[in-house]
C-alpha positions in Angstrom: 220.5 13.7 280.8 220.5 15.4 277.3 217.7 17.7 278.3 216.8 19.4 281.5 214.3 16.8 282.6 213.7 16.0 286.3 213.9 12.1 286.2 212.2 11.9 289.6 208.9 13.0 288.0 209.0 9.7 286.1 208.5 7.6 289.2 204.7 6.8 288.9 205.0 4.1 291.5 208.0 3.6 293.9 207.1 -0.1 294.4 208.9 -2.8 296.4 212.7 -2.8 296.0 213.5 -6.2 297.7 213.9 -8.1 294.3 216.0 -5.3 292.9 218.2 -5.3 296.0 218.7 -9.0 295.8 219.5 -8.7 292.1 222.1 -6.1 292.8 223.7 -8.2 295.5 224.0 -11.1 293.1 225.5 -8.7 290.5 228.1 -7.5 293.0 229.1 -11.0 293.8 229.8 -11.7 290.1 226.9 -14.1 289.4 225.6 -15.0 285.9 222.4 -13.0 285.3 219.8 -12.7 282.6 218.1 -9.4 281.8 214.9 -9.5 279.9 212.8 -6.9 278.0 209.2 -7.6 276.9 207.3 -5.0 274.9 206.4 -3.6 271.4 208.3 -1.8 268.8 210.0 0.6 271.1 211.5 -2.2 273.1 212.4 -4.1 269.9 214.4 -1.0 268.9 212.3 0.3 265.9 213.8 3.5 264.5 217.0 3.2 266.6 220.0 3.3 264.3 221.4 0.1 265.7 220.3 -2.7 268.2 222.7 -1.2 270.7 221.2 2.2 270.6 217.7 1.3 271.8 216.7 2.0 275.4 216.6 -1.8 276.3 220.2 -2.4 275.3 221.4 0.9 277.0 219.8 -0.2 280.2 221.4 -3.7 279.8 224.7 -1.9 279.2 224.3 0.0 282.4 224.1 -3.2 284.3 227.3 -4.5 282.7 229.2 -1.3 283.5 227.9 -0.9 287.0 228.6 -4.5 288.0 231.7 -5.5 286.0 232.2 -8.8 288.0 228.9 -10.2 286.9 228.2 -12.0 283.6 225.0 -10.7 281.9 222.8 -12.2 279.1 220.5 -9.9 277.1 217.1 -11.1 276.0 215.1 -8.6 274.0 211.6 -10.0 273.5 210.1 -6.8 271.8 207.8 -7.4 268.8 206.4 -4.3 267.0 202.7 -3.7 266.7 201.8 -6.1 269.4 199.8 -5.8 272.7 200.0 -7.4 276.1 197.2 -9.8 274.9 199.8 -11.4 272.7 202.5 -10.8 275.3 200.8 -13.0 277.8 200.4 -15.7 275.2 204.2 -15.7 274.3 205.7 -14.8 277.7 207.0 -18.3 278.3 208.3 -19.0 274.8 210.0 -15.6 274.2 211.1 -14.6 277.7 210.6 -16.9 280.7 212.3 -19.9 279.1 215.6 -18.0 279.5 215.1 -17.7 283.3 215.4 -14.0 283.6 216.6 -12.3 286.7 215.4 -8.8 285.7 212.4 -7.9 283.5 211.2 -4.6 282.0 207.6 -4.7 280.5 206.6 -2.0 278.0 203.2 -2.0 276.2 201.8 1.4 277.1 201.6 2.7 273.6 200.4 -0.6 272.2 197.6 -1.3 274.7 194.6 0.9 274.7 193.7 2.7 278.0 190.7 0.4 278.7 189.9 -2.4 281.1 190.4 -5.2 278.5 194.1 -4.4 278.6 194.1 -4.1 282.4 193.1 -7.7 282.4 195.5 -8.9 279.7 198.4 -7.0 281.3 197.7 -8.5 284.7 197.8 -12.0 283.2 201.2 -11.2 281.6 202.5 -9.7 284.9 201.4 -12.6 287.0 203.2 -15.0 284.8 206.5 -13.1 285.3 206.0 -12.2 288.9 205.4 -15.8 289.9 208.1 -17.3 287.8 210.6 -19.5 289.6 213.5 -17.1 289.2 211.5 -14.4 291.1 212.7 -11.6 288.7 213.1 -8.1 289.7 210.6 -6.1 287.6 210.0 -2.6 286.2 207.0 -1.4 284.3 207.9 1.3 281.8 205.3 3.6 280.4 206.3 5.1 277.1 204.1 7.7 275.5 202.8 9.3 272.2 204.7 12.6 272.0 202.0 14.4 270.1 199.0 13.6 272.4 200.5 12.3 275.7 198.3 9.2 275.2 199.3 5.8 276.7 197.8 3.0 278.8 199.6 3.7 282.1 196.4 4.4 284.0 195.6 0.6 283.5 199.0 -0.7 283.7 200.0 1.1 286.8 197.0 -0.2 288.6 198.8 -3.6 288.3 202.1 -2.1 289.2 200.7 -0.7 292.5 198.8 -3.9 293.4 202.0 -6.1 292.8 204.4 -3.4 294.2 206.2 -3.2 291.0 208.0 0.2 290.3 206.5 2.1 287.4 208.5 4.6 285.3 206.6 7.0 283.2 207.7 9.0 280.2 204.3 10.7 280.2 205.1 12.6 283.4 208.8 13.2 282.7 209.6 13.6 278.9 206.2 14.5 277.5 205.5 17.7 279.6 208.8 19.2 278.2 207.7 18.2 274.6 204.3 19.7 275.2 205.8 22.9 276.5 208.2 23.2 273.5 211.3 22.8 275.7 212.1 19.6 273.8 211.4 19.8 270.0 209.6 16.6 269.3 211.4 16.0 266.0 214.7 15.9 267.9 213.7 12.8 269.7 211.1 11.1 267.5 210.4 11.0 263.8 206.7 10.0 264.2 205.7 11.0 267.7 205.7 7.4 268.8 209.1 5.7 268.2 212.1 7.5 269.8 215.2 8.0 267.6 218.7 7.4 269.1 218.5 10.6 271.3 214.9 9.6 272.4 216.0 6.2 273.3 218.9 7.6 275.3 216.6 9.8 277.3 214.3 6.9 278.1 217.2 4.8 279.2 218.7 7.7 281.2 215.4 8.0 283.1 215.2 4.3 283.9 218.9 4.2 284.8 218.3 7.2 287.2 215.8 5.1 289.1 218.1 2.1 289.1 220.9 4.2 290.5 218.7 5.4 293.3 217.8 1.8 294.1 221.5 0.9 294.1 222.3 3.7 296.3 219.8 2.4 298.8 221.2 -1.1 298.7 221.4 -2.4 302.3 224.9 -3.7 303.3 226.1 -5.3 306.5 222.9 -5.9 308.2 221.1 -2.6 309.0 223.8 -0.3 307.6 222.8 1.7 304.6 224.5 3.5 301.7 222.1 6.5 302.0 219.0 7.7 303.7 216.9 6.3 300.7 217.0 2.8 302.1 215.7 3.9 305.5 212.9 5.8 303.8 211.9 2.7 301.8 212.6 0.0 304.4 208.9 -0.8 304.5 209.1 -1.4 300.7 211.5 -4.2 301.3 208.8 -6.8 302.3 208.3 -8.9 299.2 204.5 -9.3 298.8 203.2 -12.7 298.1 201.1 -13.2 294.9 198.2 -10.9 295.3 194.7 -12.0 294.3 193.8 -10.7 290.8 192.1 -7.4 290.6 190.5 -8.3 287.3 188.6 -11.4 286.2 192.0 -12.6 285.1 190.9 -14.6 282.1 194.3 -14.3 280.3 196.9 -15.7 282.8 196.8 -19.1 281.1 197.1 -18.4 277.4 198.1 -21.0 274.8 199.0 -20.4 271.2 198.0 -23.1 268.7 200.2 -23.2 265.5 200.9 -25.9 262.9 203.1 -28.0 265.3 200.2 -28.8 267.5 197.5 -31.6 267.0 194.4 -29.6 267.9 193.2 -28.8 264.3 191.7 -30.3 261.2 192.5 -28.7 258.0 190.5 -28.7 254.8 192.6 -26.6 252.4 194.8 -24.7 254.8 198.5 -25.5 254.1 201.1 -25.6 256.9 204.0 -23.1 256.5 207.2 -25.1 257.3 209.6 -22.1 256.8 212.0 -22.1 259.7 211.6 -19.3 262.1 215.0 -17.8 263.0 213.9 -14.9 265.2 210.8 -13.9 267.3 210.2 -11.0 264.9 209.7 -13.4 261.9 206.2 -13.9 263.2 204.7 -15.0 259.8 206.0 -18.5 260.4 204.5 -21.9 261.7 201.0 -20.9 260.5 198.9 -21.8 257.6 198.1 -20.3 254.2 194.8 -20.6 252.1 193.6 -19.0 248.9 190.3 -20.6 247.8 186.8 -19.9 248.8 185.6 -22.7 251.1 189.1 -23.6 252.4 188.7 -24.1 256.2 190.5 -25.2 259.4 188.9 -26.1 262.7 190.4 -26.0 266.2 189.4 -27.4 269.5 190.4 -24.8 272.0 190.2 -25.0 275.8 189.4 -21.8 277.6 186.9 -19.0 278.3 188.5 -16.8 275.6 189.5 -17.3 272.0 191.4 -15.1 269.6 192.9 -15.4 266.1 196.2 -14.0 264.8 196.5 -13.4 261.0 198.3 -11.3 258.5 196.9 -8.0 257.3 199.0 -7.3 254.2 199.9 -4.2 252.4 200.1 -6.3 249.3 196.5 -6.1 248.2 194.2 -7.7 247.4 194.3 -10.7 249.6 191.5 -13.2 250.7 189.0 -12.5 253.4 188.0 -15.1 256.0 185.5 -15.5 258.8 185.9 -17.0 262.3 183.0 -19.1 263.6 182.9 -20.1 267.3 180.9 -23.2 268.3 179.0 -23.2 265.0 177.4 -19.8 265.5 177.7 -18.6 262.0 175.2 -15.7 262.6 177.9 -14.0 264.8 180.9 -15.0 262.6 183.8 -12.5 262.8 185.3 -11.2 259.6 189.0 -11.5 259.2 190.1 -9.2 256.4 193.6 -9.9 255.2 193.7 -6.5 253.5 195.7 -3.8 255.4 194.7 -0.1 254.9 198.0 1.2 256.5 201.2 1.5 254.4 203.9 0.8 257.1 204.1 -2.8 256.4 202.3 -6.2 257.0 200.5 -6.3 260.4 200.3 -9.3 262.8 196.7 -8.7 263.8 195.1 -10.1 266.7 191.3 -10.5 266.6 189.4 -11.4 269.8 186.6 -13.8 269.2 185.2 -14.5 272.6 186.0 -13.4 276.2 184.6 -14.6 279.5 182.7 -17.3 277.8 181.8 -20.7 279.3 185.0 -22.6 280.4 185.0 -25.6 278.0 186.4 -26.8 274.8 185.4 -24.5 272.1 185.3 -25.2 268.4 186.8 -22.5 266.3 186.5 -22.6 262.6 188.3 -20.3 260.1 186.9 -20.3 256.6 187.8 -18.4 253.4 184.8 -16.5 252.1 186.2 -14.1 249.6 189.0 -14.2 247.0 190.0 -12.2 244.0 191.5 -13.2 240.6 194.3 -10.7 241.2 195.1 -11.8 244.8 198.8 -10.9 245.6 199.2 -12.9 248.8 197.3 -15.9 250.3 195.4 -15.5 253.6 198.0 -16.3 256.4 196.7 -17.7 259.7 199.4 -17.2 262.3 197.8 -18.8 265.4 194.7 -19.4 267.4 194.8 -18.5 271.0 192.9 -19.9 273.9 192.8 -18.2 277.4 191.4 -18.6 280.8 
């Protein structure tokens, strides 16, 4: 550990270790294993100097070095500026299709500390928890280093219910930053994204927990490597899928892009540019630039949402979203981004907990400008239930 941090303070929920023990047994036997990481910009490695100096790769590298007989595959499904509401809609395409044996989820600085994200996070966790590979899971709570803010109060409710270990930077790194023991600019440039040193600390804290679990790995029946296993024997009973603790209206989420057949376009043009990586998210959508251009979808679910580009290249057109013909309550989709850090993949909720049926969602351009720099870019429409 670079600084004098007590990594045990990071354990916000001990959780159930049975899946981790099974995974470590497979690793010791030399099996082929896939390690997945799902989250936002911190998981993606934003601000780390190389892809191999972000916390996700450092944790992956620990597995490789700890279990040299095994063959490990690395899947980094981090996308900057996105929440678990998008995470649940993309979890199969970006993570589960690779059949992960281990998954870290990290959205604590992207989600807000409110019940909406308790529900979206639960939907995402349920998809991973129930997946056919029965992956071992960790919930990681990163933190804003200037305020201590994150969404772990909501996320860790899910962790406790599903017996998933939760590792918190709010209770380990942040107190040292707040006390001045760790100068914040030594580990982060913007109080949000760790630099290489910050990523190393995050990784060290996660690895410390994994080392404890590995030390508690049962061998030869009831024999143990240390007393930790005995202390946590009751944790080794893998809980069946619990009943949801929320209304769980996001577990089944589907993205509709231009390869589907659930839309009728009147002026919106399909973007056929090939998508090479998941971070090239302005792909497979539609563009439009004239007042009156529209596109209409038939979306099954109780919830609907729209993803579109908010661009720093201003001005850009403005659209509205109309659900089931209710123009009086149309939602504005403003393509002009007031921040300066780059174009934003913006997710706008239209309806939630509505009637379960096929909903008509229309996107219509209502405002353009002679000097528009970019067209309006519609990335996807999402239906959930």
